[in-house]
Residue frames relative to the residue before (quaternion, step in Angstrom):
aa qw qx qy qz dx dy dz
M 1.0000 0.0000 0.0000 0.0000 0.00 0.00 0.00
G 0.5426 -0.6073 0.4364 0.3825 3.61 -0.68 -0.92
A 0.7985 -0.2607 0.2026 0.5033 3.52 -1.21 -0.49
A 0.5952 0.5938 -0.3681 0.3971 3.59 1.06 -0.68
S 0.6724 0.4829 -0.3126 0.4658 3.57 0.90 -0.86
G 0.6052 0.5489 -0.3546 0.4547 3.56 1.09 -0.66
A 0.6294 0.5326 -0.3311 0.4589 3.56 1.04 -0.79
L 0.6330 0.5267 -0.3324 0.4599 3.58 1.00 -0.78
M 0.6619 0.5185 -0.3149 0.4403 3.55 0.90 -0.92
L 0.6140 0.5625 -0.3494 0.4296 3.59 1.07 -0.67
F 0.6822 0.4977 -0.2811 0.4560 3.56 1.17 -0.57
E 0.4646 0.7292 -0.4344 0.2523 3.57 1.20 -0.24
Q 0.6829 0.4858 -0.3124 0.4472 3.59 0.80 -0.93
N 0.6225 0.5236 -0.3423 0.4703 3.59 1.04 -0.71
A 0.6506 0.5224 -0.3163 0.4514 3.57 0.97 -0.86
I 0.6472 0.5084 -0.3182 0.4707 3.56 0.95 -0.85
G 0.6493 0.5205 -0.3182 0.4541 3.56 0.95 -0.85
K 0.6359 0.5258 -0.3262 0.4613 3.57 0.98 -0.83
A 0.6767 0.5063 -0.3002 0.4423 3.55 0.89 -0.94
L 0.7093 0.4716 -0.2684 0.4500 3.57 0.97 -0.81
F 0.8194 0.2810 -0.1045 0.4886 3.58 1.00 -0.76
D 0.5474 0.6299 -0.3917 0.3875 3.58 1.19 0.39
D 0.5336 -0.6667 0.3913 0.3430 3.58 1.14 0.59
N 0.6388 -0.5697 0.3184 0.4074 3.57 1.00 0.88
G 0.4500 0.7439 -0.4128 0.2716 3.59 1.19 0.35
L 0.5644 0.6478 -0.3652 0.3583 3.58 1.24 -0.02
N 0.3757 -0.6580 0.5975 0.2624 3.51 -1.32 0.47
A 0.1703 -0.7502 0.6273 0.1211 3.59 -1.03 0.77
V 0.0916 -0.7822 0.6155 0.0312 3.55 -0.91 0.96
S 0.2411 -0.7718 0.5742 0.1285 3.56 -0.64 1.13
G 0.7538 0.2862 -0.2575 0.5325 3.56 -0.67 1.15
G 0.2093 -0.8150 0.5343 0.0808 3.55 -0.87 0.99
G 0.2509 0.7892 -0.5179 0.2146 3.59 1.01 0.82
A 0.7564 -0.4050 0.2656 0.4397 3.55 -1.34 0.08
F 0.6299 0.5274 -0.3336 0.4623 3.61 1.00 -0.78
A 0.6615 0.5088 -0.3013 0.4611 3.59 0.94 -0.91
L 0.6408 0.5238 -0.3306 0.4536 3.59 0.98 -0.80
G 0.6453 0.5171 -0.3204 0.4620 3.57 0.99 -0.80
F 0.6472 0.5116 -0.3179 0.4673 3.57 0.95 -0.88
A 0.6800 0.5049 -0.2972 0.4408 3.58 0.85 -0.96
L 0.6979 0.4603 -0.2868 0.4678 3.60 0.95 -0.77
A 0.5814 0.5326 -0.3816 0.4824 3.59 1.25 -0.20
H 0.7707 0.1759 -0.0952 0.6051 3.59 1.25 -0.47
P 0.0168 0.8896 -0.4559 -0.0229 3.62 0.87 0.91
K 0.7172 0.4304 -0.2665 0.4790 3.59 1.05 -0.61
K 0.7297 0.4128 -0.2243 0.4968 3.57 1.26 -0.13
T 0.7220 0.4362 -0.2235 0.4883 3.61 1.25 0.05
I 0.0655 -0.7526 0.6538 0.0439 3.53 -1.15 0.79
I 0.2904 -0.7341 0.5902 0.1689 3.55 -0.95 0.94
L 0.1818 -0.7548 0.6237 0.0911 3.55 -1.01 0.91
E 0.0217 0.8271 -0.5560 0.0789 3.58 -0.24 1.28
R 0.4022 -0.7519 0.4737 0.2204 3.56 -0.66 1.12
G 0.7008 0.4220 -0.2665 0.5097 3.61 1.17 -0.47
I 0.5657 -0.5925 0.4431 0.3640 3.54 -1.28 -0.31
H 0.6836 0.4427 -0.2815 0.5074 3.59 1.29 0.04
L 0.3215 -0.7021 0.5971 0.2171 3.53 -1.24 0.54
C 0.8087 0.2450 -0.2161 0.4891 3.56 -1.27 0.55
A 0.2032 0.8188 -0.5135 0.1571 3.58 1.11 0.67
D 0.5957 0.5931 -0.3691 0.3964 3.61 1.08 -0.63
V 0.7249 0.3242 -0.2221 0.5657 3.59 1.25 -0.36
A 0.7511 0.4750 -0.2347 0.3938 3.55 0.71 -1.12
L 0.7993 0.3511 -0.1534 0.4630 3.60 0.98 -0.74
T 0.5485 0.6510 -0.3851 0.3565 3.60 1.21 0.22
G 0.5253 -0.7134 0.3759 0.2716 3.56 1.23 0.36
D 0.6345 0.4877 -0.3459 0.4898 3.57 0.75 0.99
F 0.4727 -0.5501 0.5570 0.4045 3.53 -1.34 -0.05
A 0.1672 -0.8018 0.5687 0.0763 3.59 -0.83 0.92
E 0.5129 -0.6179 0.5004 0.3235 3.54 -1.11 0.74
V 0.3453 -0.7521 0.5218 0.2070 3.58 -0.81 0.97
G 0.3585 -0.7478 0.4908 0.2671 3.62 1.03 -0.67
T 0.5050 -0.6395 0.5003 0.2927 3.54 -1.39 0.02
P 0.3910 -0.7419 0.4876 0.2428 3.62 -0.67 0.99
S 0.1204 -0.8015 0.5829 0.0584 3.56 -1.14 0.67
T 0.7040 0.3740 -0.2480 0.5504 3.60 1.29 0.03
P 0.6527 -0.5145 0.3618 0.4224 3.63 -1.16 0.39
L 0.6843 0.4700 -0.2984 0.4710 3.59 0.89 -0.87
G 0.6138 0.5420 -0.3358 0.4654 3.56 1.11 -0.67
H 0.6411 0.5088 -0.3141 0.4812 3.58 1.01 -0.81
E 0.6406 0.5179 -0.3265 0.4635 3.58 0.99 -0.79
L 0.6371 0.5210 -0.3185 0.4702 3.56 0.97 -0.87
Y 0.6573 0.5111 -0.3061 0.4615 3.59 0.89 -0.95
D 0.6796 0.5006 -0.2998 0.4446 3.59 0.82 -0.99
K 0.6663 0.4920 -0.3098 0.4670 3.60 1.01 -0.74
L 0.5957 0.5413 -0.3603 0.4716 3.58 1.12 -0.60
V 0.6425 0.5091 -0.3117 0.4804 3.57 1.02 -0.83
A 0.6742 0.5150 -0.2967 0.4384 3.58 0.87 -0.99
E 0.7063 0.4470 -0.2571 0.4850 3.57 1.08 -0.72
G 0.4781 -0.7037 0.4169 0.3202 3.58 1.27 0.00
L 0.4409 0.7221 -0.4322 0.3121 3.57 1.15 0.59
L 0.6662 0.4784 -0.3059 0.4835 3.59 1.27 0.04
A 0.0434 0.7669 -0.6398 0.0269 3.53 -1.15 0.75
D 0.8424 -0.0760 0.0064 0.5335 3.58 -0.61 1.17
G 0.7306 -0.4485 0.2402 0.4553 3.57 0.93 0.90
K 0.6688 0.4455 -0.3060 0.5105 3.57 1.26 0.17
V 0.3715 -0.7283 0.5383 0.2046 3.52 -1.15 0.69
E 0.3926 -0.6971 0.5469 0.2468 3.55 -0.97 0.88
C 0.4151 -0.8064 0.3726 0.1963 3.53 -0.45 1.26
P 0.6275 0.5912 -0.3926 0.3202 3.67 0.69 -0.85
P 0.7406 0.3848 -0.2763 0.4765 3.70 0.82 -0.74
L 0.4954 0.7269 -0.4011 0.2556 3.59 1.24 -0.36
A 0.6169 0.5668 -0.3629 0.4081 3.62 0.98 -0.75
D 0.6667 0.4801 -0.3018 0.4837 3.59 0.92 -0.87
F 0.6421 0.5359 -0.3200 0.4451 3.55 0.96 -0.90
M 0.7021 0.4643 -0.2774 0.4632 3.60 0.83 -0.98
A 0.6100 0.5372 -0.3581 0.4594 3.61 1.06 -0.65
A 0.6684 0.4918 -0.3028 0.4687 3.58 0.93 -0.89
F 0.6405 0.5215 -0.3182 0.4653 3.60 0.96 -0.87
F 0.6530 0.5327 -0.3007 0.4465 3.58 0.97 -0.93
V 0.6903 0.4697 -0.2794 0.4742 3.58 0.86 -0.96
E 0.6366 0.5471 -0.3273 0.4338 3.59 0.96 -0.86
H 0.7421 0.3877 -0.2135 0.5035 3.58 1.12 -0.64
G 0.6697 -0.5696 0.2784 0.3867 3.56 1.19 0.56
G 0.4252 0.7163 -0.4632 0.3026 3.59 1.20 0.28
T 0.1873 -0.7720 0.6005 0.0915 3.55 -1.21 0.61
A 0.0378 0.7985 -0.5979 0.0601 3.55 -0.87 0.99
L 0.2344 -0.6969 0.6540 0.1779 3.51 -1.22 0.63
T 0.1359 -0.8049 0.5750 0.0559 3.57 -0.36 1.23
N 0.7944 0.2627 -0.2217 0.5007 3.55 -1.30 0.39
T 0.4938 0.6566 -0.3953 0.4108 3.54 1.14 0.79
E 0.1830 -0.8060 0.5598 0.0594 3.56 -0.68 1.11
L 0.3399 -0.7068 0.5824 0.2137 3.57 -0.96 0.93
V 0.1887 -0.8162 0.5419 0.0676 3.56 -0.49 1.22
D 0.7973 -0.0889 0.0948 0.5895 3.58 0.92 -0.86
L 0.1264 -0.7855 0.6043 0.0439 3.54 -1.23 0.49
H 0.0260 -0.8065 0.5899 -0.0295 3.57 -0.83 1.04
K 0.3862 -0.6961 0.5584 0.2334 3.55 -1.05 0.84
T 0.1245 -0.7689 0.6235 0.0671 3.55 -1.06 0.83
N 0.7199 -0.4315 0.3090 0.4473 3.57 -1.26 0.01
D 0.8131 0.2188 -0.0973 0.5306 3.59 1.04 -0.72
G 0.8299 -0.0305 0.0039 0.5571 3.60 1.12 0.43
W 0.6061 -0.5469 0.4468 0.3660 3.52 -1.02 -0.91
I 0.1778 -0.7133 0.6577 0.1646 3.51 -1.32 0.42
A 0.1172 -0.7963 0.5926 0.0332 3.55 -0.65 1.17
K 0.2352 -0.7386 0.6135 0.1507 3.57 -0.89 0.93
L 0.0723 -0.8290 0.5536 -0.0323 3.53 -0.60 1.22
Y 0.1389 -0.7576 0.6296 0.1015 3.52 -1.23 0.57
G 0.7684 0.3381 -0.2638 0.4751 3.57 -0.91 0.93
G 0.5059 0.6597 -0.4717 0.2939 3.52 -1.05 -0.81
G 0.6885 -0.4704 0.2800 0.4756 3.55 1.15 0.59
S 0.5731 0.5757 -0.3909 0.4329 3.58 1.25 -0.07
T 0.5840 -0.6178 0.4110 0.3292 3.56 -1.28 0.14
G 0.8214 -0.0164 0.0125 0.5700 3.58 1.18 0.00
M 0.7950 -0.2849 0.2319 0.4826 3.53 -1.19 -0.66
C 0.0709 0.7629 -0.6426 -0.0076 3.52 -1.28 0.46
D 0.3289 -0.7140 0.5844 0.2011 3.56 -1.23 0.59
M 0.0540 -0.8033 0.5930 0.0073 3.57 -0.85 0.98
P 0.3311 -0.7394 0.5496 0.2039 3.59 -0.95 0.84
F 0.0108 -0.7839 0.6208 -0.0066 3.56 -1.07 0.79
A 0.4917 -0.6506 0.4912 0.3061 3.54 -1.18 0.60
N 0.8018 0.0651 0.0075 0.5940 3.57 1.02 -0.87
F 0.1462 -0.7762 0.6080 0.0802 3.55 -1.20 0.57
L 0.0328 -0.7883 0.6138 -0.0259 3.57 -0.93 0.98
D 0.2081 -0.7777 0.5850 0.0977 3.57 -0.86 1.01
T 0.0245 -0.8175 0.5751 -0.0201 3.60 -0.63 1.13
T 0.3946 0.7423 -0.4648 0.2781 3.59 1.24 0.25
D 0.7167 -0.5087 0.2786 0.3872 3.56 -1.23 0.55
V 0.8120 0.2044 -0.0725 0.5418 3.58 0.82 -1.02
G 0.5358 -0.6166 0.4128 0.4028 3.58 1.24 -0.18
W 0.6148 -0.5575 0.4092 0.3792 3.53 -1.19 0.63
R 0.8406 0.0313 -0.0980 0.5318 3.54 -0.89 1.06
N 0.6249 -0.6061 0.3121 0.3805 3.55 1.06 0.94
F 0.1506 0.8317 -0.5211 0.1189 3.57 1.07 0.68
G 0.8001 0.3210 -0.1531 0.4830 3.60 0.91 -0.90
A 0.2637 0.8100 -0.4960 0.1683 3.60 1.20 0.37
D 0.6230 0.5858 -0.3435 0.3883 3.60 1.07 -0.64
V 0.7245 0.4025 -0.2609 0.4950 3.63 1.16 -0.36
V 0.5106 0.6159 -0.4344 0.4138 3.59 1.26 0.19
A 0.2584 -0.7984 0.5302 0.1213 3.58 -0.59 1.17
G 0.7871 -0.1724 0.1512 0.5726 3.57 1.07 -0.65
K 0.3443 -0.7054 0.5749 0.2311 3.52 -1.36 -0.13
R 0.2017 -0.7607 0.6045 0.1236 3.54 -1.26 0.40
L 0.0633 -0.7851 0.6158 0.0164 3.57 -0.92 0.95
G 0.0970 -0.8277 0.5527 0.0111 3.54 -0.86 0.93
A 0.1433 -0.7572 0.6302 0.0945 3.49 -1.41 0.08
I 0.3581 -0.6660 0.5942 0.2740 3.53 -1.34 0.23
T 0.1045 -0.7989 0.5918 0.0242 3.54 -0.71 1.12
E 0.7115 -0.4172 0.3305 0.4587 3.56 -1.30 -0.05
N 0.7240 0.4118 -0.2335 0.5018 3.58 1.19 -0.51
G 0.7135 -0.4080 0.2556 0.5090 3.59 1.24 0.19
Y 0.7684 -0.3493 0.2622 0.4678 3.56 -1.24 -0.47
F 0.0286 -0.7670 0.6410 -0.0084 3.54 -1.18 0.73
A 0.0502 0.8121 -0.5770 0.0708 3.60 -0.80 0.97
I 0.1500 -0.7661 0.6175 0.0961 3.55 -1.23 0.57
D 0.3682 -0.7000 0.5673 0.2293 3.54 -1.21 0.63
L 0.1425 -0.8119 0.5662 -0.0037 3.54 -1.00 0.95
P 0.6025 -0.5409 0.4251 0.4046 3.60 -1.20 0.36
A 0.6475 -0.5664 0.3590 0.3621 3.55 -1.18 0.61
I 0.7056 0.4775 -0.2714 0.4478 3.60 1.06 -0.68
T 0.4201 0.7317 -0.4557 0.2839 3.61 1.27 -0.05
D 0.2653 -0.7550 0.5754 0.1687 3.58 -0.87 0.95
W 0.7423 -0.4527 0.2719 0.4125 3.55 -1.33 0.26
R 0.6610 0.5098 -0.3169 0.4503 3.61 0.89 -0.90
E 0.6758 0.4898 -0.2944 0.4655 3.58 0.85 -0.95
A 0.6353 0.5412 -0.3291 0.4418 3.57 1.00 -0.82
R 0.6619 0.5043 -0.3083 0.4609 3.60 0.93 -0.86
L 0.6446 0.5187 -0.3238 0.4589 3.58 0.95 -0.84
K 0.6762 0.4858 -0.2923 0.4704 3.58 0.93 -0.89
L 0.6071 0.5512 -0.3532 0.4504 3.58 1.07 -0.67
Y 0.6929 0.4694 -0.2816 0.4693 3.58 0.82 -0.99
N 0.6379 0.5209 -0.3279 0.4629 3.58 0.99 -0.77
S 0.6654 0.5096 -0.3042 0.4528 3.56 0.96 -0.86
V 0.6330 0.5136 -0.3315 0.4750 3.59 0.98 -0.78
E 0.6596 0.5194 -0.3089 0.4468 3.57 0.93 -0.90
Q 0.7043 0.4712 -0.2656 0.4598 3.58 0.98 -0.85
N 0.7851 0.3600 -0.1653 0.4761 3.56 0.98 -0.87
A 0.7900 0.1637 -0.0905 0.5838 3.58 1.17 -0.35
K 0.0767 -0.8545 0.5133 0.0219 3.54 0.70 1.15
G 0.8102 0.2558 -0.2128 0.4826 3.53 -0.98 0.94
V 0.5881 0.5669 -0.3696 0.4428 3.57 1.28 -0.16
K 0.3181 -0.7671 0.5310 0.1683 3.56 -0.85 0.95
I 0.3841 -0.6652 0.5853 0.2597 3.55 -1.19 0.65
L 0.2656 -0.7890 0.5393 0.1270 3.56 -0.67 1.12
A 0.7927 -0.0809 0.0752 0.5995 3.58 1.08 -0.70
E 0.3273 -0.7187 0.5799 0.2002 3.54 -1.05 0.81
S 0.4759 -0.5932 0.5375 0.3644 3.55 -1.19 0.41
S 0.3424 -0.7641 0.5157 0.1816 3.56 -1.06 0.71
A 0.7266 0.2778 -0.2421 0.5799 3.56 1.25 0.44
M 0.3398 -0.7118 0.5720 0.2251 3.55 -1.15 0.64
K 0.3806 -0.7099 0.5461 0.2301 3.54 -1.00 0.84
C 0.3209 -0.7375 0.5631 0.1899 3.57 -0.96 0.90
L 0.1695 -0.7521 0.6310 0.0863 3.54 -1.11 0.84
Y 0.2549 -0.8194 0.5043 0.0968 3.57 -0.77 1.02
K 0.5782 -0.6291 0.4182 0.3083 3.55 -1.21 0.62
T 0.7726 0.3034 -0.1493 0.5374 3.56 1.15 -0.46
S 0.3676 -0.7045 0.5600 0.2343 3.55 -1.19 0.62
E 0.5270 0.6192 -0.4134 0.4100 3.58 1.29 -0.11
R 0.6220 -0.5699 0.3901 0.3689 3.55 -1.14 0.65
I 0.2618 -0.7480 0.5920 0.1469 3.56 -0.85 1.01
N 0.2011 0.7424 -0.6055 0.2045 3.54 -0.59 1.22
R 0.0812 0.8526 -0.5013 0.1231 3.56 0.24 1.33
M 0.3180 -0.6907 0.6109 0.2204 3.51 -1.16 0.68
T 0.3240 -0.7590 0.5351 0.1806 3.59 -0.78 1.01
P 0.6672 -0.4984 0.3578 0.4224 3.61 -1.21 0.30
L 0.6440 0.5212 -0.3302 0.4523 3.61 1.11 -0.57
G 0.5604 -0.6458 0.3695 0.3639 3.58 1.21 -0.39
Y 0.6025 0.4871 -0.3988 0.4906 3.61 1.16 0.47
R 0.4964 -0.6780 0.4645 0.2794 3.57 -1.24 0.44
W 0.1966 -0.7307 0.6406 0.1308 3.52 -1.27 0.68
I 0.0904 0.7608 -0.6320 0.1163 3.56 -0.67 1.21
P 0.2169 -0.8286 0.4976 0.1370 3.62 0.01 1.20
S 0.4671 -0.6956 0.4781 0.2635 3.55 -0.82 1.03
A 0.6506 0.5698 -0.3136 0.3921 3.58 1.03 -0.79
Q 0.5637 0.6331 -0.3863 0.3636 3.63 1.19 -0.27
F 0.6353 0.5732 -0.3372 0.3926 3.59 1.12 -0.54
P 0.5308 -0.7060 0.3748 0.2816 3.60 -0.89 0.91
T 0.8032 0.1578 -0.0822 0.5685 3.61 1.09 -0.55
L 0.6707 -0.4965 0.3769 0.4021 3.53 -1.31 0.36
L 0.7215 0.4439 -0.2601 0.4634 3.58 0.78 -1.01
N 0.5998 0.5504 -0.3654 0.4514 3.59 1.06 -0.63
A 0.6649 0.4914 -0.3013 0.4751 3.58 0.91 -0.89
F 0.6708 0.5153 -0.2955 0.4439 3.57 0.87 -0.98
E 0.7337 0.4271 -0.2456 0.4678 3.59 0.79 -0.99
E 0.6015 0.5204 -0.3718 0.4788 3.61 1.09 -0.51
G 0.6068 0.5406 -0.3465 0.4686 3.58 1.10 -0.61
M 0.6375 0.5317 -0.3243 0.4535 3.57 1.00 -0.79
K 0.7062 0.4669 -0.2566 0.4662 3.59 1.07 -0.78
C 0.5291 0.6892 -0.3895 0.3055 3.57 1.21 -0.50
S 0.1159 -0.7701 0.6250 0.0542 3.54 -1.05 0.87
L 0.3406 -0.7487 0.5342 0.1952 3.56 -0.99 0.84
A 0.4382 0.7044 -0.4552 0.3233 3.58 1.27 0.06
């Protein structure tokens, strides 16, 4: 990644300390997409993002496409938009994705956000006053249990595939010599099959064109245009970040989200 990811890593020990010694008062958000970033920055001293990868905003930044940026409606949204313009990341109302992960990580850290990257949620238990999350990674040497007051799942399909029934398909993209190229895939497509189909499709539809870079995340497509906000049997909410149509819509809806 870049300097932004290094900045995130510097915050890991502080984040762990907060989680262990904050009297279980923290919110845990699984997934570091645009919606999660908005939620965390609305509650920066009370929220930790748990991201299994090493990048933030992967639901927009790593899916290999130009993404609609949307129209800001909040002060922080306007600031985000203006900085995207200043950095030259917008073209015709769309954001160029490859640099976006570094940009969003830097923006998140500058505004007091805390994330544990490269962190896998292994198990989750409800307690009388919150949750105990068993985590692996995050720069640590193994497993650790962390207490949280609230837990929110914003991942594409939900923890342990809770929301697989509403996933209509997936999209995988790449950057070629002629620009962006993407294909739509069935919902059950795994990573290996998706890559093979991507290369085959490029070969068939753009002969002689080289793939310069593959996207490192598949975009989820959902069966419904209605807002997905599900309560799971364990008692936490699943609100997938990838369901929102634009970067700013996801970010600002996260800011408005209440776990009450």
